[in-house]
C-alpha positions in Angstrom: -22.4 4.9 -12.3 -21.4 1.4 -14.1 -21.9 -1.8 -12.9 -18.9 -3.8 -11.9 -20.1 -6.5 -14.9 -19.4 -3.3 -17.5 -16.1 -2.9 -16.1 -15.5 -6.5 -16.0 -16.5 -6.8 -19.8 -14.6 -4.2 -20.9 -11.3 -5.7 -19.5 -12.3 -9.2 -20.8 -12.6 -7.1 -24.3 -9.0 -5.9 -23.7 -7.1 -8.7 -22.7 -8.8 -11.9 -24.2 -11.8 -12.7 -22.4 -13.6 -12.7 -19.3 -11.5 -15.9 -17.8 -8.3 -14.5 -19.2 -8.9 -11.6 -16.6 -10.1 -13.1 -13.8 -7.0 -15.4 -13.8 -4.3 -12.7 -14.8 -6.1 -10.8 -11.9 -5.5 -13.5 -9.0 -2.4 -14.6 -10.2 -1.0 -11.6 -9.5 -2.7 -11.3 -6.4 -1.8 -14.9 -5.0 1.5 -13.4 -5.0 0.9 -11.6 -2.0 -1.3 -14.2 -0.1 1.7 -15.9 1.9 1.6 -12.5 4.0 -2.2 -12.5 5.0 -1.7 -13.1 8.4 0.7 -12.6 11.4 3.4 -10.3 9.9 5.5 -9.1 13.0 5.9 -5.8 13.8 8.9 -5.5 12.4 8.4 -6.4 9.2 5.8 -3.9 8.9 8.2 -1.7 9.7 10.3 -3.0 7.3 7.7 -3.4 4.8 6.6 0.7 5.3 10.6 1.6 4.9 11.0 -0.5 1.8 8.4 1.6 0.2 9.0 4.7 1.4 12.2 4.3 0.0 11.4 2.9 -3.6 8.9 5.9 -3.8 10.5 8.1 -6.8 13.4 5.9 -7.0 14.4 2.5 -8.8 12.5 -0.4 -6.8 15.6 -2.8 -8.0 18.1 -0.7 -6.3 16.4 -0.8 -3.3 15.9 -4.4 -3.4 19.1 -4.7 -4.4 20.3 -3.5 -1.3 17.8 -4.9 1.0 20.1 -7.1 3.3 22.1 -3.4 4.0 19.0 -1.7 5.2 18.2 -4.8 7.3 21.6 -4.9 9.0 21.8 -1.0 9.2 18.6 -0.4 10.5 18.8 -3.6 13.2 16.5 -5.5 11.8 14.0 -3.2 11.9 13.1 -3.6 15.6 10.8 -0.8 16.2 11.7 -0.2 19.5 15.3 0.4 18.9 14.4 2.2 15.4 12.2 4.5 17.6 15.5 5.5 19.8 17.5 6.5 17.0 19.5 9.8 17.9 22.1 12.0 16.0 24.7 9.6 16.4 23.0 6.8 14.6 21.8 9.3 11.8 25.3 10.1 11.1 25.9 6.8 10.8 23.1 5.8 8.4 24.0 8.9 6.2 27.4 7.7 6.2 26.7 3.8 5.3 26.9 3.2 1.6 25.1 -0.3 2.1 21.8 1.9 2.1 20.3 4.6 0.3 21.6 7.5 2.2 19.0 9.8 2.1 18.6 11.6 5.1 15.0 12.7 4.8 14.0 9.1 4.3 16.3 7.8 6.9 14.6 9.8 9.3 11.0 8.6 8.7 12.2 5.0 10.1 12.1 6.6 13.3 8.4 7.9 13.5 7.3 5.0 11.5 8.8 3.0 14.7 7.1 4.7 17.2 3.7 4.5 15.0 4.0 0.5 14.6 5.0 0.7 18.9 1.5 2.9 19.5 -0.3 0.7 17.1 1.0 -2.4 19.1 -0.2 -0.6 22.3 -3.4 -0.4 21.2 -4.4 -3.8 19.3 -1.9 -5.8 20.7 0.3 -5.8 17.3 0.4 -3.8 14.6 -1.1 -6.4 12.1 -4.1 -6.8 14.6 -4.4 -2.9 14.1 -3.9 -2.8 10.2 -5.8 -5.9 9.1 -8.5 -5.4 11.8 -9.7 -2.0 10.1 -12.4 -2.8 7.8 -11.9 -2.2 3.9 -15.3 -0.5 3.8 -13.2 2.4 5.0 -10.0 1.7 3.2 -9.3 5.7 3.3 -9.4 5.9 6.8 -6.7 3.8 7.1 -4.9 5.6 4.7 -5.7 8.8 6.6 -4.8 7.2 10.0 -1.2 6.4 8.5 -0.3 9.1 6.6 -1.4 11.4 9.9 0.4 9.2 12.1 3.7 7.9 10.1 6.1 9.9 7.9 6.2 10.1 4.2 3.2 7.7 3.8 1.5 8.6 1.3 -1.7 7.2 -0.4 0.2 5.1 -3.1 3.4 4.4 -1.1 1.4 2.8 1.5 -1.2 1.4 -0.8 1.7 -0.6 -2.2 2.4 -1.8 1.2 -0.3 -2.9 1.9 -1.0 -4.8 -1.1 2.2 -6.2 -0.9 1.6 -7.4 2.5 -2.0 -9.1 1.5 -4.0 -6.5 2.7 -7.0 -5.4 0.5 -5.9 -2.1 -1.1 -6.8 -0.5 -3.9 -4.0 1.5 -5.8 -5.1 5.1 -7.4 -2.7 4.6 -10.3 -3.3 6.1 -13.4 -5.1 3.2 -14.8 -7.3 3.1 -11.8 -8.0 6.8 -11.7 -8.9 6.7 -15.9 -11.3 3.9 -14.9 -12.7 6.2 -12.0 -13.6 8.9 -14.3 -14.6 6.7 -17.0 -17.3 5.3 -14.6 -18.5 8.9 -13.3 -16.9 8.3 -9.6 -14.5 11.3 -10.2 -13.7 14.1 -12.5 -10.1 14.2 -11.7 -7.7 12.5 -9.6 -9.1 12.1 -5.9 -7.4 14.4 -3.8 -10.4 16.1 -1.6 -12.2 14.4 1.2 -15.3 14.0 -0.8 -13.7 12.6 -3.9 -12.0 10.0 -1.7 -15.3 9.1 -0.2 -16.9 8.7 -3.8 -14.2 6.3 -4.4 -14.5 4.2 -1.7 -18.1 4.4 -2.1 -17.4 3.1 -5.3 -15.1 0.1 -4.7 -17.3 -1.0 -1.8 -20.3 -1.4 -4.0 -18.7 -3.3 -6.6 -16.8 -5.2 -3.9 -20.4 -6.5 -3.0 -21.7 -7.2 -6.2 -18.6 -9.2 -7.7 -17.9 -11.1 -3.9 -14.5 -10.1 -4.0 -11.9 -8.0 -2.3 -11.1 -4.5 -3.5 -7.7 -5.6 -4.3 -9.5 -7.6 -7.2 -11.6 -4.6 -7.9 -9.1 -2.3 -8.2 -6.8 -4.9 -10.4 -9.8 -5.2 -12.8 -10.4 -1.6 -13.1 -6.6 -1.2 -13.8 -7.3 -3.7 -16.9 -10.3 -2.0 -18.1 -8.7 1.1 -19.8 -5.6 2.7 -20.2 -4.9 6.1 -18.7 
């Protein structure tokens, strides 16, 4: 297994030196730092919904229509969204202010219930999510995938990263770096492979003194997929 210093050195060779890499990584992560605490339950439902609709679609289109989404889904109030019925679905699937994908529209109801359940357990979805240890990040991904709808690993990881939660994203570049480091030999889909990835990130985070988001970004810069 490669040391993190080796990975950082390789990224530095490709991006103008170590200081340049560190500055680039931290600048990117600072864009989400304003969302590091106290996101309300409705904002968590909104964030998950945005990433679900963006998956496999134009992010710019979803951003451009987002005000319409907010209005259509009652500002993402979980208690209201969890009560969506057939009449609501009929209206939403004909609402030109949003992307009228029936399958993705249905996800809002289930994800709203998940948010309510998390709040019931820990007081708020924010406390539930941010209270989950990053050393078991794959456990959080598994929970959200099991209890939510259309919350696959990458969709969820983007939602968490953009909300200021330490998160690694298994993009093609990061996966290539993990394969190069002999952590996995192909994209991580099995429980064993995911655990190996988590263990590697934990070790690199400890070595670097940074969180798993930082480690993930450095890996992404260290190789091309």
